[in-house]
C-alpha positions as CSV (number, residue, x, y, z in Angstrom):
1,M,3.0,40.0,-22.2
2,A,3.5,43.5,-23.7
3,E,4.3,43.7,-27.4
4,L,7.9,44.3,-28.3
5,F,9.3,45.9,-31.5
6,R,12.5,44.7,-33.1
7,L,14.5,47.6,-34.5
8,R,17.4,46.7,-36.9
9,I,20.3,49.3,-36.9
10,C,22.8,49.6,-39.7
11,F,26.1,51.1,-38.7
12,A,29.8,51.1,-39.7
13,K,32.8,49.7,-37.8
14,V,35.5,51.9,-39.4
15,G,38.5,53.9,-38.4
16,R,39.7,53.2,-34.9
17,L,36.5,51.1,-34.2
18,R,37.9,48.2,-36.2
19,W,40.4,47.6,-33.5
20,L,37.6,46.9,-31.0
21,S,36.7,43.3,-30.2
22,H,33.2,42.1,-30.9
23,L,32.3,42.3,-27.2
24,E,33.8,45.8,-26.9
25,L,31.8,46.9,-29.9
26,T,28.6,45.5,-28.6
27,R,29.1,47.3,-25.3
28,A,29.8,50.6,-27.1
29,L,26.5,50.1,-29.1
30,E,24.6,49.3,-25.9
31,R,25.9,52.6,-24.3
32,L,24.9,54.4,-27.5
33,I,21.3,53.1,-27.4
34,R,21.0,54.1,-23.7
35,R,22.2,57.6,-24.5
36,S,19.8,57.9,-27.4
37,G,16.8,57.6,-25.1
38,L,15.1,54.8,-27.1
39,P,12.7,52.7,-25.0
40,Y,14.8,49.5,-25.1
41,A,13.5,46.3,-23.6
42,T,15.4,44.3,-21.0
43,S,15.7,40.6,-20.2
44,Q,13.9,39.0,-17.2
45,G,15.7,37.7,-14.2
46,F,18.0,38.8,-11.4
47,N,20.4,40.7,-13.6
48,P,18.4,42.2,-16.5
49,H,20.2,43.5,-19.5
50,M,19.3,45.1,-22.8
51,R,17.7,42.8,-25.3
52,L,19.8,43.1,-28.4
53,A,21.4,40.7,-30.9
54,S,24.4,41.4,-33.2
55,G,25.3,40.1,-36.6
56,P,28.2,37.8,-37.3
57,A,31.3,38.9,-35.5
58,L,34.2,40.6,-37.2
59,P,37.8,39.8,-36.0
60,V,39.8,42.6,-34.4
61,G,41.3,44.8,-37.2
62,T,38.6,44.0,-39.8
63,A,36.4,46.9,-40.7
64,G,32.7,46.8,-41.5
65,V,30.8,49.2,-43.8
66,R,27.2,48.0,-43.2
67,E,27.0,46.1,-40.0
68,L,23.7,45.1,-38.4
69,L,22.4,45.0,-34.8
70,D,18.9,44.2,-33.6
71,V,17.5,45.9,-30.4
72,W,14.0,45.2,-29.0
73,L,11.9,48.3,-28.0
74,T,9.0,48.4,-25.5
75,R,7.1,50.8,-27.7
76,Y,7.0,51.9,-31.3
77,V,9.1,54.8,-32.4
78,A,9.0,55.9,-36.0
79,P,12.1,54.7,-37.9
80,S,13.1,58.2,-38.9
81,Q,12.8,59.4,-35.4
82,A,14.7,56.4,-34.0
83,L,17.5,57.0,-36.6
84,A,17.7,60.7,-35.6
85,M,18.0,59.8,-31.9
86,L,20.7,57.2,-32.6
87,I,22.7,59.6,-34.9
88,A,22.5,62.4,-32.2
89,A,23.8,60.0,-29.5
90,A,26.6,58.6,-31.7
91,G,28.0,61.9,-32.9
92,A,31.1,61.3,-34.9
93,L,32.0,58.1,-33.0
94,I,29.9,55.5,-34.8
95,P,28.4,56.1,-38.2
96,I,24.7,55.1,-38.2
97,W,23.2,54.6,-41.7
98,A,19.7,53.3,-41.2
99,A,17.1,51.9,-38.8
100,E,14.1,49.8,-39.7
101,Y,11.7,47.3,-38.0
102,V,11.8,43.6,-38.7
103,P,9.4,40.9,-37.5
104,T,10.2,39.7,-34.0
105,T,9.6,36.1,-35.2
106,V,12.4,35.9,-37.8
107,P,15.6,34.1,-36.9
108,G,18.6,36.1,-35.7
109,L,21.1,37.8,-38.0
110,Q,23.8,35.1,-37.5
111,A,21.4,32.5,-38.8
112,T,19.9,34.5,-41.7
113,H,22.7,36.7,-43.1
114,T,25.2,34.1,-44.2
115,W,26.6,35.8,-47.3
116,H,29.3,38.4,-46.7
117,D,30.9,40.7,-49.2
118,Y,34.6,41.5,-48.5
119,Q,37.2,43.8,-49.9
120,L,40.9,42.8,-49.2
121,I,43.9,45.0,-50.0
122,L,47.0,43.2,-51.0
123,D,50.5,44.7,-51.3
124,W,52.2,42.6,-54.0
125,S,55.3,43.8,-55.8
126,Q,56.5,40.5,-57.0
127,S,54.0,40.1,-59.9
128,S,52.0,42.2,-62.3
129,L,48.3,42.4,-62.1
130,A,48.0,40.0,-65.1
131,E,50.3,37.5,-63.4
132,L,48.5,37.7,-60.1
133,R,45.1,37.2,-61.9
134,Q,46.5,34.1,-63.7
135,S,47.8,32.8,-60.4
136,L,44.4,33.2,-58.8
137,A,42.6,31.6,-61.7
138,D,45.0,28.6,-61.7
139,W,44.5,28.1,-58.0
140,L,40.8,28.3,-58.1
141,Y,40.5,25.7,-60.8
142,R,43.1,23.5,-59.3
143,D,42.3,23.5,-55.5
144,L,38.6,23.0,-55.0
145,L,39.2,22.0,-51.4
146,I,40.5,24.4,-48.7
147,S,41.9,23.1,-45.5
148,V,42.1,25.6,-42.6
149,D,42.9,25.5,-38.9
150,H,39.7,26.3,-36.9
151,K,40.3,26.8,-33.2
152,G,43.1,24.3,-33.2
153,S,41.3,21.7,-35.3
154,P,41.6,21.1,-39.0
155,K,38.5,21.9,-41.1
156,Q,37.9,21.5,-44.8
157,F,35.6,23.5,-47.1
158,T,34.9,23.2,-50.8
159,L,35.0,26.4,-52.8
160,A,31.5,25.8,-54.1
161,E,30.3,25.5,-50.5
162,V,31.8,28.8,-49.2
163,L,32.5,31.0,-52.2
164,G,29.5,32.7,-53.8
165,G,28.8,35.6,-56.2
166,Q,31.6,37.3,-58.0
167,L,35.4,37.1,-57.4
168,Q,37.3,40.1,-58.7
169,L,41.0,41.2,-58.6
170,L,41.5,44.9,-59.4
171,P,44.1,47.6,-59.0
172,A,44.0,49.7,-55.8
173,P,46.0,52.8,-56.7
174,E,44.8,54.7,-53.7
175,W,46.8,52.2,-51.5
176,G,49.9,52.3,-53.6
177,A,51.4,51.4,-57.0
178,D,51.8,47.7,-56.0
179,S,48.5,47.3,-54.2
180,Y,45.5,45.3,-55.4
181,Q,42.0,44.8,-54.1
182,L,40.4,41.4,-54.0
183,R,36.6,41.4,-53.8
184,C,34.8,38.3,-52.9
185,T,31.7,36.9,-51.3
186,L,32.1,34.3,-48.6
187,R,29.3,32.3,-47.0
188,S,28.9,31.0,-43.4
189,T,27.7,27.4,-43.3
190,A,26.2,25.2,-40.7
191,R,29.7,23.7,-40.2
192,G,31.5,27.0,-39.9
193,S,32.8,29.8,-42.0
194,L,35.9,30.6,-44.0
195,R,37.5,33.9,-43.1
196,P,38.8,36.1,-46.0
197,E,42.4,36.0,-44.7
198,Q,42.2,32.1,-44.8
199,L,41.1,32.3,-48.4
200,V,44.2,34.4,-49.3
201,A,46.4,32.1,-47.2
202,A,45.2,29.1,-49.1
203,W,45.9,30.9,-52.4
204,L,49.2,32.7,-51.7
205,G,50.6,30.6,-48.8
206,P,51.6,31.3,-45.2
207,N,53.5,34.6,-46.2
208,S,50.2,36.1,-47.3
209,Q,49.7,37.8,-43.9
210,K,52.7,40.1,-44.8
211,M,50.9,41.1,-48.0
212,L,47.4,41.8,-46.5
213,Q,47.1,45.5,-45.7
214,F,43.4,45.8,-45.0
215,I,40.2,43.7,-44.8
216,Q,36.7,45.2,-44.9
217,R,33.3,43.6,-44.8
218,E,31.1,45.7,-47.1
219,A,27.7,44.1,-46.7
220,M,25.8,41.0,-45.4
221,H,23.0,39.3,-47.2
222,P,20.4,36.6,-46.3
223,E,20.5,33.1,-47.8
224,P,18.3,32.9,-50.9
225,E,15.0,31.1,-50.2
226,N,15.7,28.3,-52.6
227,Q,19.0,27.4,-51.0
228,T,20.2,26.1,-47.7
229,Q,23.4,26.6,-45.8
230,D,24.4,23.0,-46.7
231,S,24.0,23.5,-50.5
232,E,26.7,24.4,-52.9
233,V,26.6,27.6,-54.9
234,E,28.0,28.9,-58.1
235,F,30.7,31.6,-58.3
236,K,31.9,33.7,-61.1
237,I,35.6,34.7,-61.6
238,L,35.8,38.2,-63.0
239,L,39.5,38.8,-63.3
């Protein structure tokens, strides 16, 4: 069997792209790779298709700054050349940031990149920043268990299970005088994942959807080697 090369592409899902579904975005990226001229590999069988694997899906309307996609190539192309070919094919449609090779034996992105950094923009005129920070701190220390509806079924997560890294609530003057940005790191687990809008809903209640102006995933990170998806992690509150 011929050797294949696994190229990892870093791109952005911003602007109008954030209104594409995960399937629509994957198809757009597949067309981009075809236009680029990269020697992509195809699957075997009656209906061969491009061998690629995307990272964890984003809901419609959620932007992504540094999204990842793996595509398998039939021959080696220097990363700088592959990046130039992709940028030329994408034009102004899809920002392409980087391209690098990863071992073909490592697990897929959805299994490895389980930590997700988010920025959420909230429009909240009912309280000052200090009051909102105090509300968030009180909720975090009071409700260590979050119950959400997952595809019609109730599911519970502990904050230590799904919330990692730093949690910050800051002003967002570029969005308006009453706008704030919540920065958090959420983790996908073997049992599922907590979406950022669900975190806000657990904190502010069902009316939080009216306050949410924008959600953006800024980066994805792999699970540390000394932890598993079933272990609990520490988080810091920087309010």
